[in-house]
Structure formats: structure tokens, C-alpha cells
matplotlib code that plots the C-alpha trace (Angstrom):
import matplotlib.pyplot as plt

x = [-5.8, -3.0, -1.3, 2.4, 3.3, 6.6, 6.5, 7.3, 4.2, 1.8, 0.3, -0.6, -2.2, -4.2, -5.4, -6.5, -8.7, -10.9, -14.5, -13.8, -13.4, -10.3, -7.5, -6.0, -2.4, -2.4, 1.0, 1.4, 4.7, 5.2, 4.9, 8.6, 9.0, 6.4, 8.3, 11.5, 10.0, 6.5, 4.9, 2.8, -0.6, -0.7, -3.9, -4.6, -5.6, -3.1, -4.0, -1.5, -2.4, 0.5, 0.3, -0.3, -3.3, -5.0, -7.2, -8.8, -9.2, -10.3, -13.8, -12.1, -11.5, -13.9, -13.5, -14.6, -12.1, -8.7, -6.0, -2.2, -0.2, 3.1, 5.8, 9.6, 10.7, 7.4, 7.4, 4.9, 2.8, 2.5, 1.4, -1.2, -2.3, -2.8, -4.7, -7.0, -7.6, -8.6, -11.0, -12.8, -11.1, -11.2, -8.7, -5.5, -1.9, 1.4, 3.9, 6.9, 10.1, 8.2, 9.1, 12.8, 12.0, 9.7, 12.7, 14.8, 12.3, 9.6, 10.7, 14.3, 13.2, 11.8, 14.6, 15.9, 16.5]
y = [12.9, 10.5, 11.1, 10.4, 8.9, 7.8, 4.6, 6.7, 8.9, 6.0, 6.0, 9.7, 9.1, 6.2, 8.5, 11.1, 8.5, 8.2, 7.5, 6.0, 2.4, 0.4, 1.5, -1.1, -1.5, -3.1, -4.9, -5.2, -7.1, -10.5, -13.7, -14.3, -10.8, -11.4, -14.5, -12.4, -9.6, -8.5, -6.0, -6.8, -5.0, -2.3, -0.3, -1.4, -4.5, -6.0, -7.4, -8.8, -8.7, -8.6, -5.6, -7.7, -9.4, -6.3, -5.5, -9.0, -8.7, -5.0, -6.1, -7.2, -3.6, -1.0, 2.3, 4.2, 2.6, 4.3, 2.3, 2.8, 1.0, -0.7, -2.3, -2.6, 1.0, 2.9, 2.8, 0.0, 1.1, 4.6, 3.1, 1.1, 4.2, 6.1, 3.2, 3.1, 6.8, 6.5, 3.8, 6.1, 5.2, 8.3, 7.8, 6.5, 6.8, 5.6, 4.5, 6.3, 4.4, 1.1, -1.8, -0.8, 2.5, 0.6, -1.4, 1.8, 4.1, 2.0, -1.6, -2.6, -6.2, -6.3, -7.7, -5.5, -7.0]
z = [-5.7, -4.6, -1.3, -1.0, 2.4, 3.7, 5.9, 9.0, 8.2, 7.6, 11.1, 10.6, 7.2, 8.8, 11.6, 9.0, 7.4, 10.5, 9.7, 6.3, 7.4, 8.2, 5.9, 3.6, 2.7, -0.8, -1.3, -5.1, -5.1, -6.6, -4.5, -4.3, -2.9, -0.3, 0.8, 1.1, 3.2, 4.4, 6.7, 9.8, 9.9, 12.5, 12.4, 8.9, 7.0, 4.6, 1.2, -1.4, -5.1, -7.6, -9.8, -12.9, -11.3, -10.1, -13.1, -12.8, -9.1, -8.9, -7.6, -4.4, -3.4, -2.1, -3.9, -0.8, 1.5, 2.2, 0.3, 0.6, -2.1, -1.3, -3.5, -3.3, -3.9, -4.6, -8.4, -9.1, -6.2, -7.6, -10.9, -9.1, -7.1, -10.4, -11.8, -8.8, -8.9, -12.5, -11.6, -9.1, -5.9, -3.7, -0.9, -2.4, -1.2, -2.4, 0.2, -1.1, -0.9, -0.6, 1.7, 1.4, 3.1, 5.5, 6.7, 7.1, 8.6, 10.4, 11.1, 10.8, 11.3, 7.8, 5.5, 2.7, -0.7]

ax = plt.figure().add_subplot(projection="3d")
ax.plot(x, y, z, "-o")
ax.set_aspect("equal")
plt.show()
């Protein structure tokens, strides 16, 4: 199952993952996007792997660890979340609205693009 979490709800989702290890926010945007805007880890670890590179780097992820996927608006990250769920990852969320919503709902210091 894939959870759908707005940026404003991420802290609650992280708290609900207690006992499953430190949650990971997997940012699947392209390098140029990361240079434009990025999030600061707060209660989670941050890992950046572009969506197209993920299949080759899947072994870097722990299937038992809670993972919330992030992109620009939430479309790519949802595709990645579905991919991870099909690969046996059990605690997967999509950050609905992406980094754009993150800027609007959670941290206005993150630039919008």
C-alpha cells in the first residue's frame, strides 16, 4: 500500500513509522532541479536518486525502511512509489504535491520553480 502524504502531514507520517528505523525521503528529481530547490532533513534522512537511475541503484535502499518519495509536483514520485511497492518495499509514501507543495505548506524558504 502506498500512503499519500501532503508536506504539511509528513511529520505525522514519520511519527507513525516509529520502530521501523529512520524514515527516508527519496528525492527523485533531476540534478538541475536539486540545484534549484531542495529540502532540509528534519526527522528523516534525505537521499537523492533521479527517477531514471533508480532501477540501477535499487540495492541502496532497504525494503523494510519507511520511504517517502518526493519530486516536483508528485507525479514522478508516485510512479517511483508504485515501482518500490512492486519491488517488495512495505512502507512507502508519496509526498503529494511535491516540492512545490513543500514550499507552499511547509517551508516557504524553499524556492518554487
